[in-house]
ROLUMLO-855751 format. One record per residue (C-alpha): residue in three letters; x, y, z. Coordinates in nm, 3 decimals. Each point is the difference from the previous one (the first is absolute). Layout:
BEGIN
R, aa, x, y, z
R, Ala, X, Y, Z
...
//
This chain:
BEGIN
R, aa, x, y, z
R, Met, 0.230, 8.511, 1.638
R, Ser, 0.162, -0.340, -0.042
R, Arg, 0.233, -0.140, 0.262
R, Glu, 0.344, -0.118, -0.099
R, Thr, 0.072, -0.368, 0.059
R, Ser, 0.301, -0.058, 0.217
R, Met, 0.275, -0.242, -0.091
R, Gln, -0.101, -0.219, 0.296
R, Glu, -0.358, -0.027, -0.129
R, Leu, 0.124, -0.090, -0.348
R, Leu, 0.221, -0.274, 0.143
R, Asn, -0.281, -0.132, 0.220
R, Asn, -0.244, -0.009, -0.292
R, Ser, 0.255, -0.171, -0.223
R, Phe, 0.076, -0.259, 0.266
R, Ala, -0.371, -0.071, 0.063
R, Tyr, -0.063, -0.036, -0.375
R, His, 0.278, -0.251, -0.051
R, Met, -0.088, -0.195, 0.314
R, Gln, -0.340, -0.076, -0.152
R, Asn, 0.176, -0.252, -0.224
R, Val, 0.210, -0.159, 0.277
R, Tyr, -0.149, -0.324, 0.133
R, Thr, 0.122, -0.156, 0.326
R, Ala, -0.260, -0.234, 0.153
R, Ile, -0.378, -0.033, -0.026
R, Pro, -0.267, -0.263, 0.075
R, Ala, -0.159, -0.170, -0.300
R, Ile, -0.252, -0.268, -0.088
R, Val, 0.059, -0.304, -0.222
R, Val, -0.202, 0.019, -0.324
R, Thr, 0.163, -0.288, -0.192
R, Val, 0.185, -0.313, 0.115
R, Arg, 0.232, -0.091, -0.285
R, Asn, 0.072, -0.358, -0.112
R, Asp, -0.129, -0.154, 0.326
R, Leu, 0.288, 0.173, 0.185
R, Glu, 0.256, -0.220, -0.177
R, Asp, 0.210, 0.299, -0.112
R, Met, -0.081, 0.194, 0.322
R, Thr, -0.148, 0.310, -0.165
R, Leu, -0.324, 0.190, 0.053
R, Asp, -0.193, 0.291, -0.148
R, Val, -0.087, 0.244, 0.278
R, Gln, -0.178, 0.332, 0.043
R, Pro, 0.105, 0.250, 0.268
R, Thr, -0.293, 0.065, 0.233
R, Leu, 0.084, 0.361, 0.099
R, Asn, -0.147, 0.229, -0.263
R, Ile, 0.156, 0.321, -0.126
R, Lys, -0.162, 0.309, 0.153
R, Asn, 0.071, 0.313, -0.202
R, Lys, 0.006, 0.353, 0.143
R, Asn, -0.305, 0.091, -0.210
R, Gly, -0.196, -0.268, 0.188
R, Ser, -0.012, -0.260, -0.278
R, Ile, 0.069, -0.366, 0.078
R, Glu, 0.185, -0.247, -0.226
R, Glu, 0.051, -0.372, 0.039
R, Arg, 0.358, -0.112, -0.044
R, Pro, 0.063, -0.227, -0.300
R, Val, 0.055, -0.376, 0.025
R, Val, 0.364, -0.109, 0.019
R, Leu, 0.073, -0.310, -0.208
R, Asn, 0.237, -0.293, 0.055
R, Val, 0.096, 0.090, 0.356
R, Pro, 0.234, -0.252, 0.171
R, Phe, -0.116, -0.095, 0.348
R, Gln, 0.179, -0.133, 0.306
R, Phe, -0.025, -0.342, 0.162
R, Pro, 0.219, -0.075, 0.305
R, Ser, 0.253, -0.211, -0.188
R, Ser, 0.356, -0.071, -0.106
R, Ser, 0.132, -0.194, -0.300
R, Thr, -0.057, -0.329, 0.186
R, Ala, -0.291, 0.059, 0.239
R, Ala, -0.327, 0.190, -0.001
R, Phe, -0.333, 0.061, 0.168
R, Thr, -0.256, 0.038, -0.279
R, Phe, -0.374, 0.064, 0.020
R, Pro, -0.293, 0.103, -0.223
R, Ile, -0.043, 0.365, -0.096
R, Asn, -0.347, 0.097, -0.118
R, Val, -0.158, 0.278, -0.203
R, Gly, -0.109, 0.260, 0.253
R, Asp, 0.285, -0.065, 0.244
R, Ser, 0.187, 0.302, 0.133
R, Val, 0.375, 0.041, -0.056
R, Leu, 0.260, 0.263, 0.079
R, Leu, 0.182, 0.142, -0.302
R, Ile, 0.366, 0.097, 0.047
R, Phe, 0.142, 0.207, -0.287
R, Ser, 0.352, -0.038, -0.135
R, Met, 0.252, 0.282, -0.028
R, Arg, 0.074, -0.117, -0.358
R, Gly, -0.191, -0.170, -0.281
R, Leu, -0.065, -0.374, 0.042
R, Asp, -0.062, -0.108, -0.361
R, Thr, 0.340, -0.161, -0.054
R, Trp, 0.011, -0.151, 0.348
R, Lys, -0.340, -0.169, -0.036
R, Arg, 0.115, -0.181, -0.315
R, Gly, 0.341, -0.093, 0.142
R, Thr, 0.141, -0.244, 0.254
R, Gly, 0.005, 0.234, 0.299
R, Arg, 0.367, 0.088, -0.050
R, Gln, 0.143, 0.339, -0.098
R, Val, -0.174, 0.166, -0.296
R, Thr, -0.009, 0.350, -0.152
R, Pro, -0.335, 0.188, -0.016
R, Thr, -0.133, 0.086, -0.344
R, Asp, -0.055, 0.367, 0.083
R, Phe, 0.047, 0.264, 0.272
R, Arg, -0.338, -0.010, 0.174
R, Lys, -0.008, -0.008, 0.382
R, Phe, -0.277, -0.083, 0.250
R, Asp, -0.238, -0.047, -0.292
R, Lys, -0.355, -0.134, 0.039
R, Lys, 0.089, -0.294, -0.230
R, Asp, 0.287, -0.126, 0.216
R, Cys, -0.124, -0.166, 0.316
R, Phe, -0.010, -0.319, 0.202
R, Ala, -0.312, -0.129, 0.178
R, Ile, 0.011, -0.128, 0.357
R, Pro, -0.318, -0.194, 0.091
R, Gly, -0.132, -0.009, 0.354
R, Ile, -0.123, 0.351, 0.081
R, His, -0.362, 0.052, 0.109
R, Thr, -0.229, 0.280, 0.102
R, Ile, -0.113, -0.001, 0.362
R, Ser, -0.345, -0.134, -0.090
R, Asn, 0.152, -0.279, -0.211
R, Ser, 0.253, -0.119, 0.258
R, Ile, 0.042, -0.378, -0.029
R, Asn, 0.133, -0.011, 0.357
R, Asp, -0.350, 0.071, 0.135
R, Pro, -0.113, -0.318, 0.184
R, Gln, -0.355, 0.062, -0.126
R, Lys, 0.121, -0.060, -0.356
R, Arg, 0.148, -0.344, 0.075
R, Phe, -0.172, -0.337, -0.015
R, Trp, 0.222, -0.154, 0.269
R, Pro, 0.044, 0.169, 0.341
R, His, 0.274, 0.258, -0.049
R, Ser, 0.237, 0.171, 0.243
R, Thr, 0.211, 0.292, -0.116
R, Leu, 0.275, -0.128, 0.233
R, Asp, 0.051, -0.312, -0.215
R, Ala, 0.216, -0.045, -0.309
R, Val, -0.228, -0.149, -0.267
R, Leu, 0.036, -0.136, -0.353
R, Val, -0.354, 0.007, -0.143
R, Asn, -0.181, -0.039, -0.332
R, Asn, -0.365, 0.047, -0.111
R, Ile, -0.059, 0.256, 0.275
R, Gly, -0.354, 0.024, 0.129
R, Thr, -0.137, -0.302, -0.189
R, Ser, -0.083, -0.355, 0.107
R, Gln, 0.312, -0.104, -0.195
R, Glu, 0.221, 0.214, 0.224
R, Asn, 0.307, -0.202, 0.097
R, Glu, 0.283, 0.110, 0.221
R, Val, 0.315, -0.090, 0.186
R, Arg, -0.006, 0.193, 0.327
R, Leu, 0.305, 0.060, 0.221
R, Lys, -0.155, 0.095, 0.331
R, Ala, 0.154, 0.256, 0.233
R, Ser, -0.004, -0.279, 0.261
R, Gly, 0.233, -0.211, -0.214
R, Asp, -0.271, -0.238, -0.123
R, Val, -0.027, -0.080, -0.372
R, Ile, -0.347, -0.053, -0.152
R, Val, -0.104, -0.106, -0.351
R, Asn, -0.364, 0.088, -0.080
R, Thr, -0.198, -0.117, -0.303
R, Gln, -0.341, -0.151, -0.077
R, Gln, 0.151, -0.174, -0.302
R, Asn, 0.258, -0.278, -0.041
R, Val, 0.356, -0.008, 0.135
R, Glu, 0.261, -0.187, -0.204
R, Val, 0.370, -0.046, 0.077
R, Asn, 0.235, -0.154, -0.259
R, Cys, 0.355, -0.093, 0.100
R, Asn, 0.264, -0.275, 0.008
R, Asn, 0.028, -0.031, 0.378
R, Ala, -0.230, 0.146, 0.264
R, Thr, 0.088, 0.033, 0.367
R, Val, -0.230, 0.143, 0.267
R, Thr, 0.131, 0.029, 0.356
R, Ala, -0.234, 0.127, 0.272
R, Gln, 0.096, 0.050, 0.365
R, Ser, -0.365, -0.033, 0.096
R, Asp, -0.308, -0.145, -0.171
R, Ile, -0.091, 0.001, -0.372
R, Thr, -0.370, 0.034, -0.093
R, Met, -0.119, 0.004, -0.362
R, Thr, -0.361, 0.077, -0.098
R, Cys, -0.074, 0.041, -0.370
R, Ala, -0.235, -0.102, -0.278
R, Asn, 0.273, -0.094, -0.246
R, Phe, 0.371, -0.015, 0.082
R, Ser, 0.259, -0.134, -0.245
R, Leu, 0.367, -0.054, 0.086
R, Asp, 0.202, -0.142, -0.289
R, Ala, 0.358, -0.097, 0.087
R, Ser, 0.184, -0.219, -0.249
R, Ala, 0.251, -0.113, 0.265
R, Ser, -0.118, 0.007, 0.360
R, Ile, -0.209, 0.180, 0.260
R, Thr, 0.105, 0.017, 0.365
R, Ile, -0.223, 0.146, 0.272
R, Thr, 0.137, 0.023, 0.355
R, Ser, -0.245, 0.105, 0.269
R, Pro, -0.101, -0.112, 0.352
R, Ser, -0.358, -0.028, -0.128
R, Thr, -0.155, 0.021, -0.345
R, Thr, -0.376, 0.039, -0.050
R, Trp, -0.176, -0.049, -0.337
R, Ile, -0.363, 0.111, -0.025
R, Gly, -0.176, -0.139, -0.308
R, Asp, 0.034, -0.299, -0.229
R, Ile, 0.337, -0.153, -0.086
R, Asn, 0.037, -0.187, -0.328
R, Gln, 0.323, -0.199, -0.039
R, Thr, 0.148, -0.183, -0.297
R, Gly, 0.304, -0.220, 0.066
R, Asp, 0.149, -0.190, 0.291
R, Tyr, -0.036, 0.108, 0.361
R, Thr, 0.271, -0.080, 0.254
R, Gln, -0.050, 0.094, 0.364
R, Thr, 0.242, -0.010, 0.294
R, Gly, -0.137, 0.027, 0.354
R, Thr, -0.344, -0.053, 0.151
R, Tyr, -0.297, 0.025, -0.236
R, Thr, -0.337, 0.071, 0.164
R, Leu, -0.329, -0.018, -0.189
R, Gly, -0.271, 0.153, 0.216
R, Val, 0.064, -0.165, 0.337
R, Val, 0.162, -0.312, -0.145
R, Asn, 0.378, -0.037, 0.023
R, Met, 0.074, -0.158, -0.338
R, Asn, 0.342, -0.127, 0.120
R, Leu, -0.182, -0.230, 0.249
R, His, -0.309, -0.059, -0.212
R, Thr, -0.093, -0.371, -0.062
R, His, -0.289, -0.200, -0.144
R, Pro, -0.065, -0.352, 0.144
R, Ile, -0.071, -0.275, -0.254
R, Leu, -0.350, -0.136, 0.064
R, Ser, 0.083, -0.347, -0.125
R, Gly, 0.264, -0.041, 0.270
R, Ser, 0.267, -0.096, -0.251
R, Ser, 0.271, 0.186, -0.189
R, Ala, -0.171, -0.059, -0.333
R, Pro, -0.144, 0.303, -0.182
R, Gly, -0.360, 0.064, 0.084
R, Pro, -0.243, 0.236, 0.170
R, Thr, 0.133, 0.201, 0.291
R, Gly, -0.161, 0.123, 0.315
R, Thr, -0.041, 0.346, 0.150
R, Pro, 0.328, 0.197, 0.030
R, Gln, 0.169, -0.026, 0.338
//
């Protein structure tokens, strides 16, 4: 004897059926980086499969031409590489995005009536599984503290370079490669000492460079092109160059061989 289906069960079944086609948010993996990121779109595949009540498993289809988010405005941005295999979070739109993606970002009218569709999403890079966490100090080339604010590239390789804002207030720049600064005027003011140790440091200022510090230490070779003007005492080794003289061996003021420095 068959059991009659109540109105509540019919409504619940209808709701569950229609919710299968409502997309909200889901993790995904990048399968194609389009046009070297110049138009800021990716092809992505959601990484949570469909599990049917009969036990069968289906992979979700790839979503094409997905806009992704960089922290940015119309005049400033923080941009970085996105690679095939990177994880992103997909956020799905309440209306179709076709017209918006081809527009200027201002008001547009959707081409149809679809809502929360699998084709209409934005990608937000920067999510990771627990095992792939990039905040794990073991995955970093340079010593890493999770208490620091860090701008880093090439994570985990010998080319890893970073600007580290320490919790103590210190600022550290780490790289095994070259450091180059290009500017019109450069001014460095230190309340304590300045010490620079590097293999290759280039500072290109078309106007001037001013460094103010009680003590400045350079470790390594210095190659200079151009005039050198010095104010104050100049000491070379233990010799005070301001008082440094060479007696003339001939005993006259005429040019000739000189004796040992005094």
